[in-house]
Structure formats: C-alpha cells, structure tokens
C-alpha positions as CSV (number, residue, x, y, z in Angstrom):
1,X,-13.2,46.4,157.3
2,X,-11.6,50.0,158.5
3,X,-12.8,53.2,157.0
4,X,-10.5,54.5,154.5
5,X,-9.1,58.3,153.5
6,X,-10.4,57.4,149.8
7,X,-13.8,55.9,151.0
8,X,-14.5,59.0,153.4
9,X,-13.8,61.7,150.1
10,X,-16.3,59.4,148.1
11,X,-18.5,59.5,150.8
12,X,-18.4,64.0,150.8
13,X,-19.1,63.6,147.1
14,X,-22.5,62.8,147.7
15,X,-24.9,64.9,145.9
16,X,-26.6,64.9,150.1
17,X,-27.5,63.9,153.1
18,X,-29.7,61.2,153.5
19,X,-31.6,58.9,155.5
20,X,-28.1,56.7,155.6
21,X,-25.4,59.6,155.6
22,X,-25.0,62.2,158.0
23,X,-21.8,64.9,158.6
24,X,-21.4,66.6,161.4
25,X,-18.4,69.2,162.2
26,X,-18.0,68.3,165.8
27,X,-15.1,70.8,165.9
28,X,-14.9,70.2,169.9
29,X,-17.1,67.6,171.2
30,X,-20.8,65.7,170.0
31,X,-23.6,65.2,172.4
32,X,-24.4,61.2,173.1
33,X,-27.8,61.6,173.6
34,X,-27.9,63.3,170.3
35,X,-25.5,60.3,168.8
36,X,-28.0,58.1,170.4
37,X,-30.8,59.3,168.3
38,X,-28.8,59.5,164.9
39,X,-28.0,55.8,165.5
40,X,-31.8,54.8,166.3
41,X,-33.0,56.8,163.4
42,X,-30.1,55.6,160.4
43,X,-30.8,51.9,161.7
44,X,-34.2,51.9,161.6
45,X,-33.9,53.1,157.9
46,X,-31.9,50.2,156.5
47,X,-28.3,51.3,158.4
48,X,-25.8,53.9,157.6
49,X,-22.8,56.2,158.2
50,X,-22.8,58.7,160.6
51,X,-19.3,60.8,159.6
52,X,-18.0,63.5,162.7
53,X,-15.6,66.3,161.6
54,X,-16.8,67.2,158.2
55,X,-19.0,70.1,157.3
56,X,-22.9,68.9,156.1
57,X,-23.0,71.6,153.5
58,X,-21.5,71.2,150.1
59,X,-18.0,70.5,149.7
60,X,-17.6,69.7,152.8
61,X,-15.3,70.7,154.0
62,X,-12.8,68.7,156.4
63,X,-12.6,70.3,159.6
64,X,-11.6,67.9,162.2
65,X,-13.2,67.0,165.7
66,X,-11.8,66.2,168.8
67,X,-15.4,64.2,170.0
68,X,-15.3,61.0,172.0
69,X,-11.3,60.6,172.0
70,X,-11.3,57.3,172.6
71,X,-13.6,55.1,170.2
72,X,-13.2,52.2,172.1
73,X,-14.9,52.9,175.1
74,X,-17.2,54.9,173.3
75,X,-18.6,51.7,171.6
76,X,-18.8,50.1,174.7
77,X,-20.7,53.0,175.7
78,X,-22.8,52.6,172.7
79,X,-24.0,49.0,172.8
80,X,-25.0,50.0,176.7
81,X,-26.8,52.2,175.8
82,X,-28.8,51.1,172.3
83,X,-28.6,47.2,173.0
84,X,-26.9,47.1,169.4
85,X,-23.3,47.4,167.9
86,X,-22.0,50.7,166.5
87,X,-18.7,50.7,165.2
88,X,-16.3,53.7,165.4
89,X,-13.8,54.0,162.8
90,X,-11.1,56.7,163.6
91,X,-9.8,58.0,160.1
92,X,-6.4,60.0,160.4
93,X,-7.9,62.4,157.2
94,X,-4.6,65.0,155.7
95,X,-6.8,67.4,156.7
96,X,-7.8,66.2,160.0
97,X,-9.8,63.4,162.3
98,X,-12.4,62.3,161.0
99,X,-14.8,59.7,162.9
100,X,-17.0,57.1,161.7
101,X,-19.5,56.1,162.9
102,X,-21.0,52.5,161.2
103,X,-25.2,51.9,162.2
104,X,-26.5,48.4,161.3
105,X,-30.0,47.9,159.9
106,X,-32.6,47.1,162.0
107,X,-34.2,43.1,161.9
108,X,-36.9,42.8,160.2
109,X,-40.2,43.4,162.1
110,X,-38.1,45.1,164.6
111,X,-37.2,48.6,165.2
112,X,-34.7,50.2,167.8
113,X,-36.0,53.0,170.1
114,X,-33.7,54.7,172.6
115,X,-35.2,56.2,175.8
116,X,-38.7,55.1,174.7
117,X,-38.8,57.6,170.9
118,X,-38.8,55.3,167.9
119,X,-37.3,57.4,165.2
120,X,-36.9,57.6,161.7
121,X,-35.0,59.6,159.0
122,X,-37.2,61.8,156.1
123,X,-33.9,63.1,154.3
124,X,-31.4,64.8,156.9
125,X,-34.1,65.3,159.5
126,X,-34.9,62.6,162.8
127,X,-38.6,62.6,163.2
128,X,-41.1,59.9,165.3
129,X,-41.8,57.1,163.7
130,X,-46.0,57.0,164.2
131,X,-48.0,54.1,165.3
132,X,-48.9,53.4,161.5
133,X,-45.1,52.7,160.6
134,X,-44.7,50.8,163.6
135,X,-47.6,48.7,163.1
136,X,-46.5,48.1,159.9
137,X,-42.5,47.0,160.6
138,X,-44.2,44.8,164.0
139,X,-45.8,43.0,160.7
140,X,-43.3,42.3,158.6
141,X,-42.5,39.2,159.7
142,X,-46.3,38.1,159.3
143,X,-47.7,36.0,156.6
144,X,-47.8,38.4,153.1
145,X,-51.4,38.4,152.0
146,X,-50.7,37.9,148.8
147,X,-48.7,35.0,149.1
148,X,-51.2,33.4,151.1
149,X,-53.6,30.9,149.5
150,X,-57.0,31.9,148.2
151,X,-58.7,28.5,147.2
152,X,-56.7,24.6,147.7
153,X,-57.2,21.1,147.0
154,X,-58.2,22.5,142.8
155,X,-57.8,20.2,139.7
156,X,-56.4,21.5,137.0
157,X,-59.8,22.2,135.1
158,X,-60.5,24.1,138.5
159,X,-58.1,26.5,137.7
160,X,-58.7,27.4,134.3
161,X,-62.1,28.3,134.8
162,X,-61.2,30.5,137.8
163,X,-58.8,32.4,136.6
164,X,-59.1,34.3,133.2
165,X,-55.4,32.4,132.2
166,X,-55.7,34.1,128.3
167,X,-55.8,37.4,129.7
168,X,-52.2,36.8,131.1
169,X,-50.7,35.6,128.5
170,X,-52.1,38.5,126.1
171,X,-50.9,41.2,128.5
172,X,-47.7,39.7,128.4
173,X,-47.7,39.6,124.8
174,X,-46.9,35.7,125.0
175,X,-48.4,33.4,122.8
176,X,-51.2,30.9,124.9
177,X,-49.9,27.6,125.1
178,X,-52.1,24.8,123.0
179,X,-51.5,22.4,126.2
180,X,-53.2,23.1,129.5
181,X,-50.0,21.8,131.3
182,X,-47.6,24.6,129.8
183,X,-50.6,27.3,130.8
184,X,-50.4,25.6,134.7
185,X,-46.5,25.7,134.3
186,X,-46.4,29.3,133.4
187,X,-48.6,30.1,136.3
188,X,-46.9,28.7,139.0
189,X,-43.6,30.1,137.5
190,X,-45.0,33.5,137.9
191,X,-45.9,32.4,141.4
192,X,-49.4,33.0,140.7
193,X,-50.4,29.1,141.3
194,X,-49.0,26.7,143.5
195,X,-48.7,22.6,142.3
196,X,-50.3,20.4,145.8
197,X,-49.3,17.1,145.1
198,X,-51.7,16.2,141.9
199,X,-53.7,19.1,142.8
200,X,-53.7,22.7,142.9
201,X,-53.6,25.8,144.9
202,X,-54.6,29.5,143.6
203,X,-52.5,32.1,145.8
204,X,-53.9,35.5,146.7
205,X,-52.0,37.3,143.9
206,X,-53.4,35.2,141.5
207,X,-57.0,35.7,142.6
208,X,-56.0,39.2,142.7
209,X,-55.1,39.7,139.3
210,X,-56.9,37.1,137.4
211,X,-60.2,36.2,138.9
212,X,-63.3,35.4,136.7
213,X,-65.2,36.5,139.9
214,X,-63.3,37.6,143.0
215,X,-67.0,36.2,144.8
216,X,-65.3,33.2,144.1
217,X,-62.8,33.7,146.4
218,X,-62.2,35.5,150.0
219,X,-60.8,38.6,148.3
220,X,-64.3,40.2,146.7
221,X,-63.3,43.2,149.4
222,X,-60.5,44.1,147.1
223,X,-62.3,44.6,144.3
224,X,-62.5,48.6,143.1
225,X,-65.7,51.2,143.4
226,X,-66.2,53.6,141.4
227,X,-69.1,56.3,142.9
228,X,-70.2,59.2,140.7
229,X,-71.6,61.9,142.9
230,X,-74.3,64.8,141.7
231,X,-72.5,67.9,142.5
232,X,-69.6,69.0,144.5
233,X,-70.3,67.0,147.9
234,X,-70.7,63.5,148.6
235,X,-74.9,64.1,149.9
236,X,-76.2,62.7,146.3
237,X,-75.1,59.8,144.4
238,X,-75.6,59.3,140.6
239,X,-73.7,56.1,139.7
240,X,-72.1,53.5,142.0
241,X,-70.3,50.3,140.2
242,X,-68.2,47.8,141.2
243,X,-65.7,45.3,139.4
244,X,-65.3,42.3,140.8
245,X,-63.6,40.8,138.1
246,X,-58.9,41.2,138.6
247,X,-57.6,43.9,138.1
248,X,-55.7,42.7,134.9
249,X,-59.1,41.9,133.1
250,X,-60.9,45.0,134.3
251,X,-57.9,47.8,134.5
252,X,-58.0,49.4,130.9
253,X,-62.0,48.6,130.6
254,X,-62.1,50.6,134.4
255,X,-60.1,53.1,133.2
256,X,-61.8,54.4,130.1
257,X,-65.4,54.0,131.9
258,X,-64.0,56.5,134.6
259,X,-62.7,58.9,131.8
260,X,-66.5,57.9,130.3
261,X,-68.1,59.3,133.3
262,X,-65.6,62.5,134.0
263,X,-67.4,65.6,133.1
264,X,-66.1,68.0,130.0
265,X,-65.0,71.6,130.4
266,X,-65.8,73.2,126.8
267,X,-62.6,75.6,125.5
268,X,-62.6,78.0,122.5
269,X,-59.6,78.2,121.1
270,X,-58.6,79.8,117.5
271,X,-62.6,80.2,117.7
272,X,-62.4,76.2,117.7
273,X,-65.3,74.2,120.4
274,X,-63.6,71.8,121.8
275,X,-64.6,69.2,124.8
276,X,-62.0,68.7,127.4
277,X,-62.2,66.4,130.2
278,X,-62.1,67.8,133.6
279,X,-58.9,65.4,134.5
280,X,-56.1,64.0,131.8
281,X,-57.0,60.4,130.8
282,X,-52.3,60.1,131.9
283,X,-53.2,61.1,135.6
284,X,-56.3,58.4,135.3
285,X,-54.8,55.9,134.7
286,X,-51.1,56.0,136.7
287,X,-53.0,56.8,140.0
288,X,-55.6,54.2,140.2
289,X,-52.9,51.5,139.2
290,X,-51.2,53.2,142.2
291,X,-53.9,52.5,144.6
292,X,-54.4,48.8,143.2
293,X,-50.7,48.5,143.7
294,X,-49.8,50.2,146.7
295,X,-52.7,49.4,149.2
296,X,-52.6,47.6,152.5
297,X,-54.3,44.4,151.3
298,X,-54.1,43.4,155.1
299,X,-56.7,46.1,156.2
300,X,-60.2,44.4,156.3
301,X,-63.5,45.8,154.9
302,X,-62.2,48.3,152.5
303,X,-60.9,48.6,148.9
304,X,-59.4,51.1,146.3
305,X,-62.3,53.8,145.8
306,X,-62.3,56.5,143.2
307,X,-65.1,59.0,143.1
308,X,-65.8,61.4,140.7
309,X,-67.4,64.9,141.5
310,X,-68.4,67.8,139.6
311,X,-64.9,69.8,139.6
312,X,-62.7,66.7,141.2
313,X,-61.7,63.2,140.8
314,X,-60.7,61.5,144.4
315,X,-58.5,58.3,143.7
316,X,-58.0,56.5,147.5
317,X,-56.8,53.3,148.8
318,X,-56.6,51.2,152.1
319,X,-53.3,51.9,154.4
320,X,-51.1,54.4,155.1
321,X,-48.0,55.2,152.7
322,X,-44.5,53.9,153.5
323,X,-43.1,56.5,151.7
324,X,-43.4,60.2,153.3
325,X,-46.1,62.1,151.0
326,X,-43.4,65.1,150.4
327,X,-41.3,62.4,148.7
328,X,-43.9,60.8,146.7
329,X,-42.1,62.1,143.5
330,X,-39.0,61.0,143.9
331,X,-39.1,57.9,146.0
332,X,-40.2,54.5,145.5
333,X,-40.7,51.5,147.8
334,X,-44.0,49.2,147.3
335,X,-45.2,46.8,150.1
336,X,-46.5,44.4,147.6
337,X,-43.6,44.9,144.9
338,X,-44.1,41.5,143.6
339,X,-47.7,42.5,142.6
340,X,-46.3,45.9,140.9
341,X,-43.5,44.3,139.2
342,X,-46.7,41.9,137.3
343,X,-48.3,45.1,136.9
344,X,-45.6,46.4,135.2
345,X,-44.9,43.6,132.5
346,X,-48.6,43.4,132.0
347,X,-48.4,47.1,130.8
348,X,-50.5,48.2,133.8
349,X,-48.5,50.8,134.6
350,X,-45.5,52.6,134.3
351,X,-41.6,52.0,135.1
352,X,-40.6,51.4,138.4
353,X,-40.8,55.4,140.0
354,X,-42.0,57.4,137.7
355,X,-45.8,57.2,138.0
356,X,-46.2,60.4,140.2
357,X,-43.8,61.9,138.3
358,X,-46.0,61.8,135.4
359,X,-48.8,62.6,137.1
360,X,-47.3,66.0,138.4
361,X,-46.0,66.4,134.9
362,X,-49.3,66.0,133.5
363,X,-50.7,68.2,136.1
364,X,-48.4,70.8,135.3
365,X,-48.4,70.7,131.2
366,X,-52.7,70.8,132.0
367,X,-52.2,74.1,134.4
368,X,-54.3,71.8,136.7
369,X,-54.4,72.7,140.6
370,X,-51.2,71.0,142.4
371,X,-52.6,67.3,143.5
372,X,-53.5,67.2,147.1
373,X,-52.0,64.1,148.4
374,X,-53.9,62.8,152.0
375,X,-53.7,60.4,154.7
376,X,-56.7,60.2,157.0
377,X,-58.5,57.5,158.8
378,X,-56.2,54.6,157.6
379,X,-56.1,55.4,154.4
380,X,-54.4,57.4,151.4
381,X,-55.8,59.7,148.6
382,X,-54.9,62.3,146.0
383,X,-57.4,64.6,144.6
384,X,-56.9,66.0,141.2
385,X,-58.9,69.0,140.6
386,X,-60.0,70.5,137.6
387,X,-59.0,73.6,135.9
388,X,-58.8,76.7,138.0
389,X,-57.4,80.2,137.4
390,X,-53.8,81.3,139.1
391,X,-56.0,83.9,140.8
392,X,-58.6,81.1,141.8
393,X,-56.3,79.0,143.8
394,X,-55.5,79.8,147.6
395,X,-51.9,80.3,149.4
396,X,-52.0,76.3,150.2
397,X,-52.5,75.5,146.5
398,X,-50.1,77.5,145.4
399,X,-47.1,76.5,147.8
400,X,-47.8,72.5,147.4
401,X,-47.3,73.9,143.3
402,X,-44.2,75.5,144.4
403,X,-43.1,71.9,145.9
404,X,-44.4,69.8,143.3
405,X,-42.6,71.2,141.1
406,X,-39.2,72.3,142.8
407,X,-39.1,68.3,143.2
408,X,-40.0,67.2,140.0
409,X,-37.1,69.7,138.7
410,X,-34.5,67.7,140.7
411,X,-35.5,64.5,139.6
412,X,-35.4,65.7,135.8
413,X,-31.7,66.8,136.7
414,X,-32.6,70.6,136.5
415,X,-33.8,73.1,138.9
416,X,-36.5,75.2,140.0
417,X,-36.0,79.2,139.2
418,X,-39.0,82.2,139.6
419,X,-38.9,81.8,135.4
420,X,-39.5,77.8,135.7
421,X,-42.5,78.4,138.9
422,X,-44.0,81.6,136.7
423,X,-44.1,78.9,133.4
424,X,-45.5,76.4,135.3
425,X,-48.3,78.8,137.0
426,X,-49.1,80.4,133.1
427,X,-47.5,84.1,133.9
428,X,-46.0,86.3,132.6
429,X,-42.5,88.0,133.3
430,X,-44.6,90.6,135.4
431,X,-45.6,88.8,137.8
432,X,-42.2,87.8,139.1
433,X,-42.7,89.8,142.8
434,X,-45.7,87.3,143.3
435,X,-44.1,84.2,142.0
436,X,-41.0,85.0,144.5
437,X,-43.3,85.6,147.5
438,X,-45.0,82.3,147.1
439,X,-41.2,80.9,146.8
440,X,-40.8,82.8,149.8
441,X,-43.9,81.5,151.5
442,X,-43.2,77.7,150.4
443,X,-39.3,78.3,152.4
444,X,-41.3,79.4,155.3
445,X,-43.1,76.2,154.9
446,X,-39.6,74.6,155.4
447,X,-40.7,72.6,151.9
448,X,-37.8,73.8,149.5
449,X,-34.7,76.0,149.9
450,X,-32.0,78.0,148.1
451,X,-29.8,75.6,146.5
452,X,-26.3,76.3,147.8
453,X,-24.4,75.8,144.4
454,X,-26.5,78.2,142.7
455,X,-25.5,82.3,142.2
456,X,-26.8,84.2,145.2
457,X,-28.7,87.1,143.4
458,X,-32.0,87.2,143.4
459,X,-32.3,87.1,139.9
460,X,-30.5,83.9,139.2
461,X,-31.1,81.9,142.6
462,X,-32.5,78.4,142.0
463,X,-34.2,76.5,144.4
464,X,-34.4,72.4,145.6
465,X,-36.3,70.4,147.7
466,X,-35.7,70.6,151.5
467,X,-34.2,67.3,151.6
468,X,-32.1,67.7,148.5
C-alpha cells in the first residue's frame, strides 16, 4: 500500500523520533552508507520508517528532498547491499517531495548487519549491539526455559504433592475447587502443567512459582538468596538464607523478612523519636519482583540475590537487561512475559511497566540518593542507598538523580524544571544556581536536553530526557 500525504502528516505529529521512526531533511542528498546503517538499525528494532525531506524537530517542517531521484533503482541497490528488501515510496506532498523508506523487521533468531556492524537504535541514535544482545537474538528460536518440562510422568497425586496449589488459587482470589480434577484443569489452562496421556508433566514455570521444594526439581539454582553483611563491605557475612519454595509461596514473606533485616535510622521530628527503615518497603517489593521476573533463566549456576549492608541494599539477577538502562523508567520488555503476567495477576508486582517508575518516585519522596542501575559480569543490579544529604551526594549521584527525575516527569506528563529538581533534592530557592549547574552537567553527559517547545528564558526553561 502506497504511503499517502495524510500518513506523512500523521507521522509528523509523533511526539518524538524513536526506534521505529526517523526524520531527515536531506534537502539535496543523503549518504548511501548512512542510509544502510539506519535501515539495519531500524530493522533490528522490529522495522519502521525513515522519512527524507522533513525536519527532525517539531513541528517537522517539510523541506523537500532531491535525494535518490530514481527510487526503483535505489530499492535494487539497497537489496544488493543489505540482502533484505526496503521499499521506497515517493510522496508528492504539497510542501515538497518526501521519500519514505519502509523497513521490514528482522526475522526471529537473526540480526541484520552492514559491513560487519550489527546496529540497533536507542531512541533516535544508532549504536552497535553488544555481544550479549546478539546472543539473546540468536537464542530467540531456542526452547524457552520456563516452557520446558521440570518433571514428567507424574500422577495427579504427585502434582498435588509437589506444588502448592492452594496458594495459587488464594493469590488469584479464586475459590479452591473441591475436586482435584478441576484443580489440575486450572493449572493446565494457565500452562503450568501439561497432560501426557493419563499422566502429567510440570513445566519449569509451574515449579518456579509453586514448588513446595525447588530441590525436588532441577531449578533449585533459581531460588532467591538473601545475604546480610556486617558493615559496608562483603568481608564479613552476618546472615545468609536461600528460599527453596516457589516464588508465589515465599514472595510476601521474603519481602517482610528482608525489611526485618534492613537497618533502621532514628529520626526526631516535632520532638518525637521515630525509627525509619533505611529503604522503604515499596522499593524493596518492586525491585525483588523485578529481579525474579526479568532474570535470565538460561544462565546456569546463579540466582537472584538480595544483599543488605549498613548503608545500602543491592538487588541483582542473572542476565543483562533487554531494555537499555537509560530506558528502565519509561520502557518495558520482559524476557519472561508469561511469568510476569501470572505474577501480576497474583498481585506480586504492579501493572505492566510501572515498577521502576514507582521505585524512582518512592526514592524521590524519601529524598534518597538516586538508585544506581548497573550491568556487570552477566548480572543486572540496582543499588539503593540509605538517606544522604545533598551536600554528601557526589557529582555522579546528582547527575543520575537529575536524569531520573527528568525521565519520571516525562512519564507523568510533566517537564523537569529548575524548581522541580530543587524540590526533588529538598533545596530552597537560594540553590537555583547550584541546581542549574547540575542540569548543565547532565546536559553535558548527553542525558537530558532543553525542551524545544518551552520558552527560551532560563527562568522558565523545561527539560526532556535525551531520547524524547
């Protein structure tokens, strides 16, 4: 179907460029190699559109393009260079000629490259894929760990003995059936078990969620581990525990147990003495759920971990993230979507995509330092620091807090300003210049940018994340 003028105008109204939509002026020409790079990057993100002859900033004025005068010949050339087909539509817009490159998605389990470079898009930018990202793509067509059999050739009684079926119905707020056949049917409907003639098999996802003892299955390495350190280093361990029951069984108790181990701070306000936990329960609950849901189950010999120190809590899970760290706040994609869906239905985590938003919001409300997300040695971790005054925050923490505040404001339909960032840090109006310096440093790190739609006045300036 040929692209219409109306469709071009609809694309121009998009809030921002993203992984699947790119605008370029290209008034006279456009470099063919650069075009190939964009085609590869967009294809690897699921396909999309590249439009030439349009300014890339709102209101995206149509300037017209003289590039690629013969689109049919260019289509053939692109196929020879890329080995996949990109369609080109020439749109005779009233304001000028527009070229629309319609870029297909890569196939599951494969990634496109050009001149040896596997490219991806982060917002509107092209970046090389990491080896871990390529590995995940190439493994897409492999069997899903959670869908594999944990134990088979079981009787109905075996299933009811190995799994805590009552907690399953309880967390779903559903009446527990009086007949065991109805219990098994519900488990099968949710694809936690599978019928094999007159016998049954428990899938890994069923065992991970409902196992009375993970050591009865070959999944015991997925059991969450809690370590309480004595002090602020790993040198001395005060307490250690691994929970071998399914996630649905232990989740609430695990969160409560973690909170019981977290140090308390003594706060005196209005002459009243109050004990406040180092980190709020909301943050712990969301991050533990995230660690369980987003872990890479194919990683062997490693499990989700919660480590408590005197001044911070670190929560980590096996595997590198499939969403760039800078997009944790506004983006959502899980390598274990079915596990995430069931855990949401059970009330173990929040609605899709709201978890990290809530973590950042709770950190800001408690005026904690910005959470520090890290990727290292095949693990994804987040460090939540205890209370720290603004004067005791280093430059990197202030910049991180500025970026996270800016992204959170956008998610909530607002814009970051000097005033909103001052409020986030708990600073008075006299600190305007100090906060301006933090914003400038964050802009210098290419994490935030001026909102082009806001007034140019420094006093009324608004800011957006760099990818918006």
